[in-house]
BAVO-176065 format. One record per atom (N, C-alpha, C): x, y, z; residue in three letters. Coordinates in steps of 0.2 Angstrom, whole numbers, plus 5000, padded with zeros to 4 digits. Layout:
N
XYZALA ...
# end
This chain:
377
494450434996UNK 494350454989UNK 493950524990UNK 494050564985UNK 493750634985UNK 493050624983UNK 492650674984UNK 491950674983UNK 491550614986UNK 491750594992UNK 491350544995UNK 491350565003UNK 490750545006UNK 490650565013UNK 490550495017UNK 490750505023UNK 490650445028UNK 489950435030UNK 489750375031UNK 489050355033UNK 489150315040UNK 489750295041UNK 489750255047UNK 490450215048UNK 490650195053UNK 491250155054UNK 491050085057UNK 491250025054UNK 491049965057UNK 491749925057UNK 491849905063UNK 492449865065UNK 493149895063UNK 493149965063UNK 493750005062UNK 493850025055UNK 493350005051UNK 493350025043UNK 492750075042UNK 492950125039UNK 492450175037UNK 492050155031UNK 491450165031UNK 491050155025UNK 490850225022UNK 491050235016UNK 490950305013UNK 490450295006UNK 490150345005UNK 489750344999UNK 489950404994UNK 490150384988UNK 490250434983UNK 489650474981UNK 489750534979UNK 489150574977UNK 488850554971UNK 489250514967UNK 488850494961UNK 488350434962UNK 488450404968UNK 488050354970UNK 487350384971UNK 487350444974UNK 486650474975UNK 486350494969UNK 486750514964UNK 486450524957UNK 486150464954UNK 486450404956UNK 486150344953UNK 485450334957UNK 485450344963UNK 484750334967UNK 484250384964UNK 484450444962UNK 483950494959UNK 483750464952UNK 484150434948UNK 484050414942UNK 483550354942UNK 483750304947UNK 483250244948UNK 482550264950UNK 482550314954UNK 481850344957UNK 481450374951UNK 481850414946UNK 481450444941UNK 481250384936UNK 481650344934UNK 481550284929UNK 480950244932UNK 480950224938UNK 480350184941UNK 479750224941UNK 479850294943UNK 479250334943UNK 478850334937UNK 479250344931UNK 478950344925UNK 478550274923UNK 478850224926UNK 478550154925UNK 477950144929UNK 477850164935UNK 477350144939UNK 477150194945UNK 477350264944UNK 477250314949UNK 477650304955UNK 477450344961UNK 477850344967UNK 477950284970UNK 477450234971UNK 477650174974UNK 478150134970UNK 478150134964UNK 478650094960UNK 479350134961UNK 479350194961UNK 479950234962UNK 480350214968UNK 479950214974UNK 480250194980UNK 480450124981UNK 480050084977UNK 480250014977UNK 480850004974UNK 480950044968UNK 481650034964UNK 482250064969UNK 482150114972UNK 482650144977UNK 482850084982UNK 482250054985UNK 482450014991UNK 482749944988UNK 482649924982UNK 482949874979UNK 483749884977UNK 483849944975UNK 484549964974UNK 484949974981UNK 484549994986UNK 484949994992UNK 485049924995UNK 484549874994UNK 484749804996UNK 485249774992UNK 485349794985UNK 485949774981UNK 486549794984UNK 486549864986UNK 487249884989UNK 487349864996UNK 486849844999UNK 486949815006UNK 487349745004UNK 487149714999UNK 487549644997UNK 488249664995UNK 488349724992UNK 488949744989UNK 489449764996UNK 489149795001UNK 489549805007UNK 489749745010UNK 489249695011UNK 489449635014UNK 489949595010UNK 489949605003UNK 490449574999UNK 491149605001UNK 491149675001UNK 491749705003UNK 492049695010UNK 491549675015UNK 491749655021UNK 492049585021UNK 491849545016UNK 492149485015UNK 492949495014UNK 493149545010UNK 493849555009UNK 494149585015UNK 493749625019UNK 494049655025UNK 494249605030UNK 493749555031UNK 493949505036UNK 494449455034UNK 494449445028UNK 495049395025UNK 495749435026UNK 495749505024UNK 496349535025UNK 496549545032UNK 496049555036UNK 496249555044UNK 496549495046UNK 496449435043UNK 496749375045UNK 497449375044UNK 497749415040UNK 498449425038UNK 498749485041UNK 498349515045UNK 498649575048UNK 498649645044UNK 498149635039UNK 498149695034UNK 497449735036UNK 497549795038UNK 496949835040UNK 496649865033UNK 496049885034UNK 495649915028UNK 495349975031UNK 495650035029UNK 495450095032UNK 494750115030UNK 494550105023UNK 493850125021UNK 493650085015UNK 492950085015UNK 492550055009UNK 492150115006UNK 492250124999UNK 491850174996UNK 491350144991UNK 490750164992UNK 490250144987UNK 490150184981UNK 490250154975UNK 490150194969UNK 489650164965UNK 489350194960UNK 488850164956UNK 488950104953UNK 489650084951UNK 489750024948UNK 489949964954UNK 489949984960UNK 490049934965UNK 490449964971UNK 490749924975UNK 491149944981UNK 491949944980UNK 492249984983UNK 493049984983UNK 493249984990UNK 493649924992UNK 493949924999UNK 494649934998UNK 494949985002UNK 495650005001UNK 496049975007UNK 496449935004UNK 496949895009UNK 497549945011UNK 497749945017UNK 498349985019UNK 498949955016UNK 499049895014UNK 499549865010UNK 499349805006UNK 499749785001UNK 499649724997UNK 499849665001UNK 499449615000UNK 499649545003UNK 500349525001UNK 500749495005UNK 501449475004UNK 501549415000UNK 501049365001UNK 501049304998UNK 500449294993UNK 500649254987UNK 500049244982UNK 499449204986UNK 499549164990UNK 499049124994UNK 498649174998UNK 498949225001UNK 498549275004UNK 498149315000UNK 498349334994UNK 497949374989UNK 497349334987UNK 497549274986UNK 496949224983UNK 496449224988UNK 496549214994UNK 496049214999UNK 495649275000UNK 496049335000UNK 495749395001UNK 495249414995UNK 495549394989UNK 495149414983UNK 494449364982UNK 494549304984UNK 493949254983UNK 493449264989UNK 493649294994UNK 493149305000UNK 492549344998UNK 492649394994UNK 492049434992UNK 491549404988UNK 491749364983UNK 491249324979UNK 490949274983UNK 491349244988UNK 491049184992UNK 490449214996UNK 490549274998UNK 489949305002UNK 489349314998UNK 489349334992UNK 488849334987UNK 488549264986UNK 488949214986UNK 488749144985UNK 488349124991UNK 488549144997UNK 488149125003UNK 487449165003UNK 487449225001UNK 486849265001UNK 486349234996UNK 486649224990UNK 486149194985UNK 485949124988UNK 486349084991UNK 486149014993UNK 485549024999UNK 485649075003UNK 485149085008UNK 484449115005UNK 484449155000UNK 483849174996UNK 483549114992UNK 483949074989UNK 483649014986UNK 483348974991UNK 483648964997UNK 483348915002UNK 482648945004UNK 482649015005UNK 482049045007UNK 481449045002UNK 481649044996UNK 481149044990UNK 481048964989UNK 481248924992UNK 481048854991UNK 481448814985UNK 481948844983UNK 482348824977UNK 481948814971UNK 481448854970UNK 480948854965UNK 481048904960UNK 481648934960UNK 481748994955UNK 482048964949UNK 481848994943UNK 482148974937UNK 482649024934UNK 483048994929UNK 483549044927UNK 483249104923UNK 482649094920UNK 482349144916UNK 482149204921UNK 481949184927UNK 481749234932UNK 482349274935UNK 482949234936UNK 483549264939UNK 483749314934UNK 483649304927UNK 483949344922UNK 483549414922UNK 482949414925UNK 482549474924UNK 482649524930UNK 483249534932UNK 483349574938UNK 483149654937UNK 483049674931UNK 482849744930UNK 482049744929UNK 481649694930UNK 480949684929UNK 480649694936UNK 480349754937UNK 480049764944UNK 479449724945UNK 479149684940UNK 478649644941UNK 478849574944UNK 479449554944UNK 479749494947UNK 479849504954UNK 479749444958UNK 479749444965UNK 480449484967UNK 480349524972UNK 480949564975UNK 481549524977UNK 481449464980UNK 481949424983UNK 482249384977UNK 481849364972UNK 482049324966UNK 482549374963UNK 482349434962UNK 482849484958UNK 483449494962UNK 483449494969UNK 484049504973UNK 484449444973UNK 484149384973UNK 484549324972UNK 484949324965UNK 484549344960UNK 484949354953UNK 485449404953UNK 485449454957UNK 485949504957UNK 486549474960UNK 486449434966UNK 487049404969UNK 487449354964UNK 487049314960UNK 487349274956UNK 487749314950UNK 487449374948UNK 487749414943UNK 488449444947UNK 488349464953UNK 488949494956UNK 489549434957UNK 489349374958UNK 489849324958UNK 490249314951UNK 489849314946UNK 490049304939UNK 490449364937UNK 490249424938UNK 490549484936UNK 491149494939UNK 491249484946UNK 491849494950UNK 492349444948UNK 492149384945UNK 492649334944UNK 492949344937UNK 492749394933UNK 493049404927UNK 493749424928UNK 494249384924UNK 494949394926UNK 495249464923UNK 495049514926UNK 495249584924UNK 495249624930UNK 495749664931UNK 495749714937UNK 495249774935UNK 494949804940UNK 495049794947UNK 494549734950UNK 494249694946UNK 493849644948UNK 494249594952UNK 493849554956UNK 494249504961UNK 494549454956UNK 494249434950UNK 494549384946UNK 495249404944UNK 495349464943UNK 496049494941UNK 496549474946UNK 496349484952UNK 496749474958UNK 496849394959UNK 496349354958UNK 496349284958UNK 496849264953UNK 496749284947UNK 497249264941UNK 497949284943UNK 498049344946UNK 498749364947UNK 499049314953UNK 498649304958UNK 498849254963UNK 499049184961UNK 498649164956UNK 498849094953UNK 499449094949UNK 499549154945UNK 500149154941UNK 500749164945UNK 500649204951UNK 501249224955UNK 501549164959UNK 501149104959UNK 501449044962UNK 502049014958UNK 502049034951UNK 502549004947UNK 503049064944UNK 502749124944UNK 503049184941UNK 503249234946UNK 503749284945UNK 503849334949UNK 503249384949UNK 503149414955UNK 502549454956UNK 502349504950UNK 502949544948UNK 502849594943UNK 502649564936UNK 502949504935UNK 502749474928UNK 502049444929UNK 501849414934UNK 501149394935UNK 500649454934UNK 500849504937UNK 500349564937UNK 500349594930UNK 500949594926UNK 500949614919UNK 500449574915UNK 500549504916UNK 500149464912UNK 499349474913UNK 499249474920UNK 498549484922UNK 498249554919UNK 498649604919UNK 498449674917UNK 498349664909UNK 498749634906UNK 498649634899UNK 498049594897UNK 497849544900UNK 497249504899UNK 496649544901UNK 496749584906UNK 496149634908UNK 496049684903UNK 496649714900UNK 496549764895UNK 496249734888UNK 496449674887UNK 496149644881UNK 495349634882UNK 495149614888UNK 494449604889UNK 494149674889UNK 494449724891UNK 494249794891UNK 494049814884UNK 494449794879UNK 494249804872UNK 493649764870UNK 493649704872UNK 493049664871UNK 492349704873UNK 492449724880UNK 491849764883UNK 491649824879UNK 492149854876UNK 492049924873UNK 491749904866UNK 491949854863UNK 491649834856UNK 490949814857UNK 490749774862UNK 490049744864UNK 489649804866UNK 489949854869UNK 489549914871UNK 489349954865UNK 489749954860UNK 489549994854UNK 488949954850UNK 488949894851UNK 488449854848UNK 487749844852UNK 487849844859UNK 487249824863UNK 487149874868UNK 487549884873UNK 487449934878UNK 488049984880UNK 487850044879UNK 488350094880UNK 488750094887UNK 488350064892UNK 488650064899UNK 489250014898UNK 489349974894UNK 489949924894UNK 490549964891UNK 490450024888UNK 490950064886UNK 491350094892UNK 490850124897UNK 491150154903UNK 491550104907UNK 491250034907UNK 491549984911UNK 492249964908UNK 492249964901UNK 492849954897UNK 493450004899UNK 493250064899UNK 493750124901UNK 493950114908UNK 493550094913UNK 493750084920UNK 494150024920UNK 494049974917UNK 494449914917UNK 495149924914UNK 495149954909UNK 495749974905UNK 496250014910UNK 495950064913UNK 496350114917UNK 496550074923UNK 496150034926UNK 496350004932UNK 496849954931UNK 496849914925UNK 497349874924UNK 498049904923UNK 498049964919UNK 498650004918UNK 498950024925UNK 498550044930UNK 498750074936UNK 499050014940UNK 498749954940UNK 498949894944UNK 499649874941UNK 499749874935UNK 500349864932UNK 500949904934UNK 500749974934UNK 501250024936UNK 501450014944UNK 500949994948UNK 501049984955UNK 501449924956UNK 501349874952UNK 501849814953UNK 502549834951UNK 502649874946UNK 503349894944UNK 503649934949UNK 503249974952UNK 503550014958UNK 503749974963UNK 503349924965UNK 503449874971UNK 504049834969UNK 504149824963UNK 504749784961UNK 505449824961UNK 505349884959UNK 505949934960UNK 506049954967UNK 505549954971UNK 505649984978UNK 506049934982UNK 506049874981UNK 506449824985UNK 507149834984UNK 507449864979UNK 508149864978UNK 508449934978UNK 508049984980UNK 508250054979UNK 508150094986UNK 508650134988UNK 508550174994UNK 508150234993UNK 507750254998UNK 507350314997UNK 507750374996UNK 508450374999UNK 508850424998UNK 509050434991UNK 509050384987UNK 509150394980UNK 508650424975UNK 508050424978UNK 507550454974UNK 507150514977UNK 507250524983UNK 506950584986UNK 507050654983UNK 506550694984UNK 506650764982UNK 507150804987UNK 507650834984UNK 508050874989UNK 508050944987UNK 507750964982UNK 507751034981UNK 506951054981UNK 506751094987UNK 506051104988UNK 506051164992UNK 505451204992UNK 505351254997UNK 505051235003UNK 505251255009UNK 504951235015UNK 504651295019UNK 504251285024UNK 503951345028UNK 504151335035UNK 504251395038UNK 504351395046UNK 503751385049UNK 503751355055UNK 503151345059UNK 502851415061UNK 503251465061UNK 502951535062UNK 502651565056UNK 502651535050UNK 502451565044UNK 501651565044UNK 501351615040UNK 500651615039UNK 500451595032UNK 499851585031UNK 499551565024UNK 499751615019UNK 499851675020UNK 500051725015UNK 500751705013UNK 501151695017UNK 501851675015UNK 501851605011UNK 501351555013UNK 501351495010UNK 501051505003UNK 500651555002UNK 500351564995UNK 500951594991UNK 501351634993UNK 501951664990UNK 502351604987UNK 502451554992UNK 502951504990UNK 502651454985UNK 501951444985UNK 501651404980UNK 501651434973UNK 501551504973UNK 501551534967UNK 502251544964UNK 502751534968UNK 503451544966UNK 503751474964UNK 503351414965UNK 503651354964UNK 503051304961UNK 503251244959UNK 502751204957UNK 502551144962UNK 502751164968UNK 502551114973UNK 501851114975UNK 501551044977UNK 500951034980UNK 500951024987UNK 501451004990UNK 501550994997UNK 502151035000UNK 502051075005UNK 502651115008UNK 502751085015UNK 503351065016UNK 503551035023UNK 503651095028UNK 503451095034UNK 503451145039UNK 504051125044UNK 504551165045UNK 505051145050UNK 505151195055UNK 505451175061UNK 505551225066UNK 506251265065UNK 506451305070UNK 507051345069UNK 507651305068UNK 507651245070UNK 508251195069UNK 508251155063UNK 507751165059UNK 507651125053UNK 507351055054UNK 507051045060UNK 506750985061UNK 506050985058UNK 505850925055UNK 505150925052UNK 504650925057UNK 504150965056UNK 503550975060UNK 502850955058UNK 502850965051UNK 502150945048UNK 502150955041UNK 501650955037UNK 501550955030UNK 500950995028UNK 501051055024UNK 500451095022UNK 500351075015UNK 499751055013UNK 499551035007UNK 499251095003UNK 499251094997UNK 498951144993UNK 498151154994UNK 497851094995UNK 497151104996UNK 496951135003UNK 497351115008UNK 497351145015UNK 497451215015UNK 497951235011UNK 498151305010UNK 497551345007UNK 497251325002UNK 496751364999UNK 496151365004UNK 495951305007UNK 495451305011UNK 495551355017UNK 496151355020UNK 496251405026UNK 496251475023UNK 496451485017UNK 496451555014UNK 495751585014UNK 495251535012UNK 494551555011UNK 494251565017UNK 494351515022UNK 493951515028UNK 494251565034UNK 494951565034UNK 495251605040UNK 495651665037UNK 495851665031UNK 496151725029UNK 496951715028UNK 497251765025UNK 497951755024UNK 498451755031UNK 498151785036UNK 498551785042UNK 498451715046UNK 498151665044UNK 498051605047UNK 498751565048UNK 498951545054UNK 499551515055UNK 499651445051UNK 500151435048UNK 500151365044UNK 500151305049UNK 500451325055UNK 500451265061UNK 499751245062UNK 499251285061UNK 498551265063UNK 498151225058UNK 498451225052UNK 498151185047UNK 498551135043UNK 499151125045UNK 499651075042UNK 499451005045UNK 499650955041UNK 499550885043UNK 500150875048UNK 499950845053UNK 500450825058UNK 500650755058UNK 500250715056UNK 500450645057UNK 500650615050UNK 501250645048UNK 501550625042UNK 502150575043UNK 502150515040UNK 502650465041UNK 503350495040UNK 503850475044UNK 504550495043UNK 504950435042UNK 505450445037UNK 505950395036UNK 506650425035UNK 507150375034UNK 507850395034UNK 508150385027UNK 508550425025UNK 508850415018UNK 509150345017UNK 509350305022UNK 509650245021UNK 509150185021UNK 508450205022UNK 507950155022UNK 507750135015UNK 507550075014UNK 507350055007UNK 506750095005UNK 506650104999UNK 506050134996UNK 505450094998UNK 505550034998UNK 504949994999UNK 504650005006UNK 505150015011UNK 504950035018UNK 504550105018UNK 504850155015UNK 504550215015UNK 503850215011UNK 503850175006UNK 503150175002UNK 502650135006UNK 502850095010UNK 502350055014UNK 502050105020UNK 502550145022UNK 502350195027UNK 501850245024UNK 501950265018UNK 501450315015UNK 500850285014UNK 500750215011UNK 500150185010UNK 499750175016UNK 500150155022UNK 499750135028UNK 499450195031UNK 499850255030UNK 499550315033UNK 499050355029UNK 499050335022UNK 498650365018UNK 498850445017UNK 499550455017UNK 499850515017UNK 500050535010UNK 500050605009UNK 500250625002UNK 501050625001UNK 501350615007UNK 502150625006UNK 502450585012UNK 503050575012UNK 503450545017UNK 504050595018UNK 504150615025UNK 504750665026UNK 505350625027UNK 505850645024UNK 506550605025UNK 506950645029UNK 507150625035UNK 507550665040UNK 508250625041UNK 508750665043UNK 509450635045UNK 509450615052UNK 510050595054UNK 510050565061UNK 509850615066UNK 509950675065UNK 509750725070UNK 509050745069UNK 508650715065UNK 507950735064UNK 507850795059UNK 508350825056UNK 508250875052UNK 508050855045UNK 507550895042UNK 507250875035UNK 507750885030UNK 507850825026UNK 508350825021UNK 508050805014UNK 507450785014UNK 507050765008UNK 506350755009UNK 506050745003UNK 505350725003UNK 505250664998UNK 504750624999UNK 504550574994UNK 503750584993UNK 503550604987UNK 502850614986UNK 502650564980UNK 501950564979UNK 501650524974UNK 501950544967UNK 502050614966UNK 502250644960UNK 502950624958UNK 503350624963UNK 504050604962UNK 504150534961UNK 503750494964UNK 503750424962UNK 503550404955UNK 503050444953UNK 502850434946UNK 503450454941UNK 503750514943UNK 504350534939UNK 504850484939UNK 504950454945UNK 505550404945UNK 505350344940UNK 504750324940UNK 504550264936UNK 504650284928UNK 504450344927UNK 504550374920UNK 505350374918UNK 505750394923UNK 506450394921UNK 506750324921UNK 506450274925UNK 506650204924UNK 506450174918UNK 505850194915UNK 505650164909UNK 506150194903UNK 506350254904UNK 506750284898UNK 507450284899UNK 507750264905UNK 508450264906UNK 508850224902UNK 509450244901UNK 509950194897UNK 510150144901UNK 510450084898UNK 510750034902UNK 511250054907UNK 511250034913UNK 511750054918UNK 511650114922UNK 511150144920UNK 510950214924UNK 510750194931UNK 510950234936UNK 510850214943UNK 510450274946UNK 509950264950UNK 509550324953UNK 510050364957UNK 510550334960UNK 510950374965UNK 511250434961UNK 511450424954UNK 511750474950UNK 511250534949UNK 510650514948UNK 510150574947UNK 510050614954UNK 510050574959UNK 509950614966UNK 510550664967UNK 511150644966UNK 511750684967UNK 511650744962UNK 511450734956UNK 511350794952UNK 510850844954UNK 510250814956UNK 509750854959UNK 509950894965UNK 510350854970UNK 510450894976UNK 510950954974UNK 511350954969UNK 511751004967UNK 511351074966UNK 510651064965UNK 510251124964UNK 510151164970UNK 510251134976UNK 510151164982UNK 509551134986UNK 509651134993UNK 509051104997UNK 508551154998UNK 508051135003UNK 507551185004UNK 507751245008UNK 507251295007UNK 507451355011UNK 506951365016UNK 
# end
């Protein structure tokens, strides 16, 4: 995720902090400082850090459950609204998704249980509700936060765990895409409820409503893509008209190609047309700023880009892209020569075409018409 930085790696999973999380810490420090001076300010910051430690443990519950099914989690990103664990691929069975989704809230149940036991089970509901009151015992407030995290994450709306639990349950009887659509619709309905309550009580609920609505829409689109990908070849939807760069090219030539096209990614090929790497627009601009126009593209291109074949399924190529966290997949022929690209942008365009296409339209027809425009140079 952009605007985040790594703070460590645990069990092969990076833990990253988004810059907005630091802004939250500054805000907490300032608010508590006004309430009780420097000691209160630092106590407020320490409490928030303890809360996010619980959030990290929650996310590692997902990580360990996913690992049980052979699914790696490249990173966890801490945001002001919680944590986000990025799975390299989606679970293949509803039961697997259920276990992975419920594992996070169960971690908070365990943490709350330990805190309740340490406090002698003498905590009342009125105390647990005062998690924002700095005069309430630190560990009582922390126990209250973990109870809140369980309840909040079990709301049946994406991207909360409850949305994934709901989809997993529905997918036992319904196709995956249909279960996702129903869960997403319920989530978007709840987003409108959050937004309405935000107008009446707490403006923060409005931001949560927007986040939930967009996440539900994205999840529905991903499910539609997954449904289509199982029956389409990557050769039917790949980009075949694109500009490419030679391994001997420099950044100045790359900039000229960028200005002459609408591409964000430029494949780099050798003299035989075999794929060698991928130069992204961001890497191009960074190299231009730091090394100048004479910088060789070979020194800044991405080398570990997944490669697929036109006769492979789109599902296979999509999985390669997700597992590598790559911006594109290079499509090569039997001789290893580059014949196409698959990018996030052209996948989005494919889904728009699918939504608008007339009955009987086939993706292969679109590919042949596009190829007539000419291949890369």
